[in-house]
C-alpha positions as CSV (number, residue, x, y, z in Angstrom):
1,M,4.1,-65.4,14.0
2,M,3.6,-63.3,10.9
3,T,6.3,-61.9,8.7
4,F,5.6,-59.3,6.0
5,K,7.8,-58.2,3.0
6,Y,7.6,-54.7,1.6
7,S,8.7,-53.3,-1.7
8,N,7.6,-49.7,-1.5
9,V,7.6,-48.4,2.1
10,Y,10.0,-45.7,3.2
11,I,10.8,-43.6,6.3
12,N,10.9,-40.1,4.9
13,D,12.0,-38.4,8.1
14,T,11.8,-38.5,11.9
15,A,11.7,-36.3,14.9
16,T,12.7,-36.8,18.6
17,V,11.9,-34.8,21.7
18,T,13.3,-35.9,25.1
19,G,13.5,-35.0,28.8
20,P,16.6,-33.9,30.7
21,Y,18.1,-37.3,31.4
22,E,18.1,-38.3,27.8
23,G,19.4,-34.8,26.9
24,K,22.4,-35.4,29.1
25,G,23.1,-38.9,27.7
26,P,25.5,-40.0,25.1
27,L,23.1,-39.5,22.1
28,N,22.0,-35.9,23.0
29,K,23.4,-34.3,19.9
30,Y,21.2,-36.5,17.7
31,F,17.9,-35.5,19.3
32,D,15.9,-32.7,17.8
33,Y,15.0,-31.1,21.1
34,S,15.5,-31.8,24.8
35,Y,13.6,-30.2,27.7
36,D,15.4,-29.2,30.9
37,D,12.6,-30.4,33.2
38,L,10.0,-33.1,33.3
39,Y,6.9,-30.8,33.0
40,F,7.6,-29.4,29.5
41,G,5.8,-26.2,30.3
42,T,2.6,-28.1,31.5
43,K,1.0,-28.7,34.9
44,T,1.4,-32.5,35.1
45,W,3.7,-35.2,33.9
46,E,0.9,-36.8,31.9
47,Q,0.2,-33.6,30.1
48,A,3.9,-33.2,29.5
49,E,4.0,-36.6,27.7
50,S,1.2,-35.7,25.4
51,K,2.8,-32.4,24.6
52,S,6.0,-34.2,23.7
53,I,4.2,-36.1,21.0
54,S,2.7,-32.9,19.6
55,D,6.1,-31.2,19.7
56,A,7.7,-34.0,17.8
57,I,5.0,-33.9,15.2
58,D,5.6,-30.2,14.7
59,I,9.3,-30.7,14.3
60,L,8.7,-33.5,11.8
61,L,6.2,-31.6,9.7
62,A,8.6,-28.6,9.6
63,K,11.4,-30.9,8.3
64,V,9.3,-32.3,5.4
65,G,7.4,-29.1,4.6
66,M,4.0,-30.5,5.3
67,T,1.0,-29.6,7.5
68,R,-1.2,-31.9,9.6
69,L,-3.8,-31.8,6.8
70,D,-1.3,-33.6,4.5
71,I,-1.3,-36.7,6.7
72,D,-3.7,-39.5,6.0
73,L,-3.3,-41.5,9.3
74,F,-1.9,-41.0,12.8
75,I,-0.8,-44.1,14.7
76,S,0.4,-43.7,18.2
77,G,0.7,-45.5,21.6
78,D,2.1,-45.0,25.1
79,L,2.1,-46.5,28.6
80,L,-0.5,-44.4,30.3
81,N,-3.9,-45.9,31.1
82,Q,-6.1,-46.1,27.9
83,I,-3.1,-44.6,25.9
84,T,-4.3,-41.1,26.9
85,A,-1.1,-39.3,26.0
86,S,-1.5,-40.4,22.4
87,S,-5.2,-39.8,22.3
88,Y,-4.9,-36.2,23.6
89,A,-2.2,-35.5,21.1
90,G,-4.6,-36.9,18.5
91,T,-6.9,-34.0,19.2
92,N,-4.4,-31.8,17.3
93,M,-4.4,-34.2,14.3
94,P,-7.3,-33.6,11.9
95,T,-6.9,-37.0,10.4
96,A,-7.7,-40.7,11.0
97,Y,-6.2,-42.1,14.2
98,I,-5.3,-45.6,15.4
99,G,-4.3,-46.0,19.0
100,V,-2.0,-49.0,19.6
101,Y,-0.6,-50.7,22.7
102,A,2.2,-53.2,22.9
103,A,4.0,-51.7,26.0
104,C,7.6,-51.0,25.1
105,A,7.1,-52.8,21.7
106,T,4.6,-50.2,20.6
107,S,7.1,-48.4,18.2
108,T,7.6,-51.4,16.0
109,L,4.0,-52.4,16.1
110,S,2.9,-49.0,14.8
111,L,5.6,-49.1,12.1
112,T,4.3,-52.6,11.0
113,I,0.7,-51.4,10.8
114,G,1.7,-48.3,8.9
115,A,4.0,-50.2,6.5
116,N,1.2,-52.7,5.8
117,M,-1.2,-49.9,4.9
118,I,1.3,-48.1,2.7
119,E,2.2,-51.3,0.9
120,A,-1.5,-52.0,0.3
121,K,-1.9,-48.5,-1.0
122,E,-4.6,-47.8,1.6
123,A,-2.8,-44.6,2.7
124,N,-0.1,-42.3,1.3
125,K,1.3,-40.5,4.3
126,I,1.3,-42.0,7.9
127,I,2.8,-40.6,11.1
128,C,3.8,-43.3,13.6
129,A,4.5,-42.0,17.1
130,T,5.3,-43.4,20.5
131,S,6.1,-41.9,23.9
132,S,6.8,-42.5,27.6
133,H,7.5,-40.4,30.7
134,N,9.6,-41.5,33.6
135,N,7.5,-39.9,36.4
136,A,4.2,-40.6,34.8
137,A,5.1,-44.3,34.4
138,E,6.5,-44.6,38.0
139,K,3.3,-43.1,39.4
140,Q,1.2,-45.5,37.4
141,Y,3.1,-48.8,37.6
142,R,5.2,-48.8,40.7
143,Y,5.5,-46.6,43.8
144,P,4.7,-42.9,43.9
145,V,7.9,-41.0,43.0
146,E,7.7,-39.1,46.3
147,Y,7.8,-42.4,48.2
148,G,11.5,-42.8,47.5
149,G,11.4,-46.6,47.8
150,P,14.7,-48.5,47.1
151,K,15.0,-50.5,43.9
152,R,17.0,-53.5,42.8
153,K,19.9,-53.1,40.4
154,T,18.0,-55.0,37.7
155,T,15.4,-52.2,37.6
156,T,15.1,-50.2,34.4
157,F,14.5,-46.5,34.2
158,T,11.6,-45.3,32.1
159,S,12.7,-43.0,29.3
160,T,11.1,-39.6,28.8
161,G,10.3,-38.4,25.3
162,S,8.6,-38.9,22.1
163,A,9.7,-40.1,18.7
164,V,7.7,-39.9,15.4
165,A,8.3,-41.1,11.9
166,L,6.7,-40.3,8.6
167,L,6.0,-43.3,6.4
168,S,5.1,-43.1,2.7
169,N,5.8,-44.7,-0.7
170,K,8.0,-41.7,-1.6
171,K,11.6,-43.0,-2.0
172,S,14.1,-41.9,0.7
173,K,17.3,-43.1,2.1
174,I,15.7,-45.5,4.6
175,R,13.4,-48.4,3.5
176,I,11.3,-50.7,5.7
177,E,12.2,-54.0,4.1
178,S,10.2,-56.4,6.2
179,A,8.5,-56.9,9.6
180,T,7.7,-59.7,12.0
181,L,4.9,-59.7,14.5
182,G,5.7,-61.6,17.7
183,T,3.6,-63.8,19.9
184,V,2.9,-63.4,23.6
185,I,5.5,-65.3,25.7
186,D,5.1,-65.9,29.4
187,S,8.5,-66.4,31.0
188,T,6.8,-67.2,34.4
189,I,8.5,-64.2,36.0
190,S,6.4,-61.9,38.2
191,D,9.2,-59.5,39.3
192,V,8.4,-56.0,38.0
193,Y,12.0,-55.0,38.8
194,N,13.5,-57.4,36.3
195,M,12.0,-56.5,33.0
196,G,15.1,-57.7,31.1
197,A,14.5,-61.3,32.2
198,V,10.7,-60.9,31.5
199,M,11.2,-59.9,27.9
200,T,14.3,-61.9,26.9
201,P,12.4,-65.0,25.7
202,A,10.0,-62.9,23.6
203,A,12.9,-61.1,22.0
204,A,14.7,-64.4,21.3
205,D,11.5,-66.0,19.8
206,T,10.9,-63.1,17.5
207,I,14.5,-62.9,16.3
208,Y,14.6,-66.7,15.7
209,R,11.3,-66.7,13.8
210,H,12.2,-63.6,11.7
211,L,15.5,-65.1,10.6
212,T,13.9,-68.5,10.0
213,E,10.9,-67.1,8.0
214,M,13.2,-64.8,5.9
215,G,15.8,-67.6,5.4
216,R,18.6,-65.5,7.0
217,S,21.4,-65.8,9.5
218,A,22.0,-63.2,12.2
219,D,25.1,-62.0,10.2
220,Y,22.8,-60.8,7.4
221,Y,22.3,-57.7,9.5
222,D,25.0,-55.1,10.3
223,L,23.2,-54.6,13.6
224,I,20.5,-56.4,15.5
225,L,19.0,-53.9,18.0
226,T,16.6,-54.8,20.9
227,G,14.4,-52.4,22.7
228,D,15.0,-51.9,26.4
229,L,16.3,-55.2,27.8
230,G,18.9,-53.2,29.8
231,I,22.4,-54.4,30.7
232,Y,21.2,-57.7,32.3
233,G,18.7,-58.5,29.7
234,K,21.2,-57.8,26.9
235,K,23.5,-60.4,28.4
236,M,20.7,-62.9,28.9
237,L,19.5,-62.6,25.3
238,R,22.9,-63.5,23.9
239,E,23.1,-66.6,26.1
240,Y,19.4,-67.5,25.6
241,L,19.6,-67.3,21.8
242,Q,22.8,-69.4,21.7
243,T,21.5,-72.1,24.1
244,E,17.9,-72.4,22.8
245,Y,18.3,-71.6,19.1
246,G,22.0,-71.9,18.3
247,I,22.1,-68.3,17.2
248,V,25.2,-66.3,18.0
249,L,24.8,-62.6,18.1
250,K,27.9,-60.7,17.0
251,N,26.6,-57.3,15.8
252,Y,24.2,-56.6,18.6
253,N,23.2,-53.9,21.0
254,D,20.3,-52.8,23.2
255,T,18.7,-49.4,23.0
256,G,18.1,-49.4,26.7
257,V,21.9,-49.6,27.2
258,M,22.6,-46.9,24.5
259,L,20.3,-44.1,25.7
260,Y,22.1,-43.2,28.9
261,N,25.6,-43.0,30.4
262,L,25.1,-46.0,32.7
263,D,28.3,-45.3,34.6
264,K,27.4,-41.6,35.3
265,Q,23.6,-41.4,35.4
266,P,21.4,-42.9,38.1
267,V,19.4,-45.1,35.7
268,Y,20.0,-48.6,37.2
269,A,20.1,-51.2,34.5
270,G,19.4,-48.8,31.7
271,A,16.4,-47.4,29.8
272,S,12.9,-48.8,29.4
273,G,9.6,-47.4,28.1
274,P,8.0,-47.3,24.6
275,A,10.1,-44.2,23.6
276,T,13.4,-46.0,24.2
277,A,13.7,-48.0,21.0
278,S,12.4,-45.2,18.8
279,L,14.4,-42.4,20.4
280,V,17.7,-44.3,19.7
281,T,16.7,-45.6,16.3
282,Y,15.0,-42.5,14.8
283,S,18.0,-40.3,15.8
284,Y,21.4,-42.1,16.1
285,I,20.8,-45.3,14.2
286,L,19.1,-43.7,11.2
287,E,21.9,-41.2,11.0
288,Q,24.4,-44.1,10.9
289,M,22.4,-45.6,8.1
290,R,22.1,-42.4,6.1
291,S,25.9,-41.9,6.3
292,G,26.6,-45.4,5.1
293,K,28.0,-46.8,8.3
294,L,25.1,-49.2,8.7
295,K,23.1,-50.7,5.8
296,K,20.9,-53.4,7.3
297,V,19.4,-53.1,10.8
298,L,16.9,-55.4,12.6
299,L,15.0,-53.4,15.3
300,V,13.3,-55.7,17.8
301,A,11.3,-53.6,20.3
302,T,10.3,-55.6,23.4
303,G,7.3,-55.0,25.7
304,A,6.1,-56.3,29.1
305,L,2.3,-56.7,28.8
306,M,1.5,-56.0,32.5
307,S,-0.8,-53.9,34.6
308,P,-0.6,-53.0,38.3
309,T,-3.9,-54.8,38.9
310,M,-2.6,-58.1,37.5
311,T,0.8,-57.9,39.2
312,N,-0.9,-57.2,42.5
313,Q,-2.8,-60.4,41.9
314,K,0.7,-62.2,41.9
315,L,0.3,-63.2,38.2
316,T,3.4,-63.6,36.0
317,I,4.2,-61.0,33.4
318,P,3.7,-61.9,29.7
319,A,5.9,-60.2,27.1
320,I,6.0,-59.6,23.3
321,A,8.5,-58.4,20.7
322,H,7.9,-57.1,17.2
323,A,10.7,-56.7,14.6
324,I,11.2,-54.2,11.8
325,S,13.9,-54.7,9.2
326,L,15.4,-51.4,8.0
327,E,17.7,-51.0,4.9
328,A,19.7,-48.0,3.7
329,V,18.9,-47.2,0.1
């Protein structure tokens, strides 16, 4: 486990692009743009995911009054094989590129890498991006969408969209205060339809180690936010942290629960996918921080480090969680 402290790293602005399910969810007014279908004007779902990254970058650059030539480094990751959505989006970025993969924990991993480079003065302006697409992920990881196979209630629903953030040493209202990289935890679960249970031990381990290494209690944060555990994983994390580490979570929520109207939308246990944590954080949460309603937030994105090949071999699913501490300036 590694924890980093930062003195001069800021999120200058963000942009979010979503699909139709997210656009009809409770946070729709906070997103920059939502498509009405899952193709985004392209021919395939995979191309749509890559386009969503480029669209989000366009929106972000328009907000900050920059062009792609002003960016020193582009860091991005997604769920597709060989992170192709990010790599194809990178063809439109005339700058250095780092492709990263931590499954649904990719957003906080990219922020940590970017923050370390800004703090070390190795780069001045970095765009961190992440994406996912429901149908592209379903086609790759589970059954073909057309198959129509039934799913268990613990199943999570892969979010569709992209979220990007501009990091620099230029002061803004949101500062990255610290970050903790997690370790791979194998919970000995092999059920691909119970990601909340798979990732809960990793989330708990990272939260415990972050608080311990920073000398803090959970109450230090106005909100501790996990990435895509869903309604069942959210409950399990509370119980697991209290039982294993003696940590009681009071101000806590999960982005997988926040992204959709769980009572009205057919999304099972809530959202999953790399875009989930960043879509919620870069839109609604940062707005709450800028308005003064939240001052200190710990974002703990969680990821299941699986592949169809390995799960078909009946192996258990390892998981990881990376944490980013955000402060309103």
